[in-house]
C-alpha positions in Angstrom: 0.1 -0.1 0.1 2.9 2.4 0.5 4.5 1.4 -2.7 7.9 0.5 -1.3 10.4 -1.6 -2.8 10.8 -5.1 -1.4 9.4 -8.7 -1.3 6.2 -9.4 0.2 6.2 -12.6 2.4 3.0 -14.4 3.1 3.3 -17.3 5.9 0.1 -19.6 5.8 -0.7 -22.5 7.5 -2.1 -25.5 5.8 -5.3 -25.4 7.9 -5.9 -21.9 6.7 -6.1 -23.1 3.0 -9.5 -24.6 3.7 -11.0 -21.0 4.1 -11.6 -19.0 1.1 -9.2 -15.9 2.6 -5.7 -17.6 1.9 -6.8 -18.3 -1.5 -8.3 -14.7 -2.0 -4.9 -12.9 -0.8 -3.0 -15.5 -3.2 -5.3 -14.6 -5.9 -4.9 -11.0 -5.3 -1.3 -11.0 -5.9 -1.7 -11.9 -9.4 -2.6 -8.3 -9.9 -0.1 -6.4 -8.1 3.5 -6.1 -9.7 5.6 -7.3 -6.6 7.8 -10.1 -5.6 5.8 -12.7 -3.4 7.5 -15.4 -1.4 4.8 -17.7 0.2 6.0 -20.1 3.2 3.5 -23.0 3.7 3.6 -24.3 7.2 2.2 -27.8 6.7 2.3 -29.7 9.9 1.0 -32.9 8.4 -1.8 -33.2 10.8 -5.5 -33.3 9.0 -8.8 -34.5 10.3 -9.4 -36.2 7.1 -7.7 -37.2 4.0 -6.1 -34.3 2.1 -7.8 -34.2 -1.4 -8.0 -31.5 -4.2 -5.7 -30.1 -6.9 -3.6 -28.0 -4.4 -3.0 -31.0 -2.2 -2.0 -33.0 -5.2 0.1 -30.4 -6.7 2.0 -30.0 -3.3 2.5 -33.9 -2.9 3.8 -34.0 -6.6 6.1 -31.3 -5.7 7.4 -32.6 -2.5 7.8 -36.1 -3.9 9.8 -34.9 -7.2 12.0 -32.9 -4.7 12.8 -36.2 -3.0 13.2 -38.5 -6.0 15.4 -36.2 -7.5 17.6 -35.7 -4.2 17.7 -39.6 -3.9 18.8 -39.9 -7.5 21.6 -37.6 -7.0 22.9 -39.1 -3.9 22.8 -42.6 -5.2 24.8 -41.5 -8.4 27.4 -39.7 -6.1 27.6 -43.1 -3.9 27.8 -45.3 -6.9 30.6 -43.3 -8.5 32.5 -44.0 -5.3 32.5 -47.6 -5.7 35.7 -48.9 -7.3 35.4 -51.2 -10.4 31.6 -51.9 -10.3 30.2 -48.4 -9.5 30.2 -47.1 -12.9 28.9 -50.1 -14.4 26.0 -50.2 -11.9 25.1 -46.5 -12.5 25.5 -47.2 -16.4 22.9 -50.1 -15.9 20.8 -48.1 -13.8 20.5 -45.4 -16.4 19.5 -48.1 -19.0 16.7 -49.7 -17.0 15.6 -45.9 -16.3 15.1 -45.2 -19.9 13.4 -48.3 -21.1 
């Protein structure tokens, strides 16, 4: 509102996402020309199973991050094994590409 430079930071609890106010605030950011950082605090506690597009998207995002980190760590580990590491890594890449 003051037209000051800088980033806007929104800290949102996962429980507030069920109400409309958090969505309204996020939607409004599409109309302002400001840098926005959203911190979503997910305590993984829920009364019922999480459903919906946002839940599905965040789950895919976290899973992809975990899988990518795991793959990179396994590659680094395999490269350290003398004599068989590179062969196992090559086999793993071939298996992934099939």
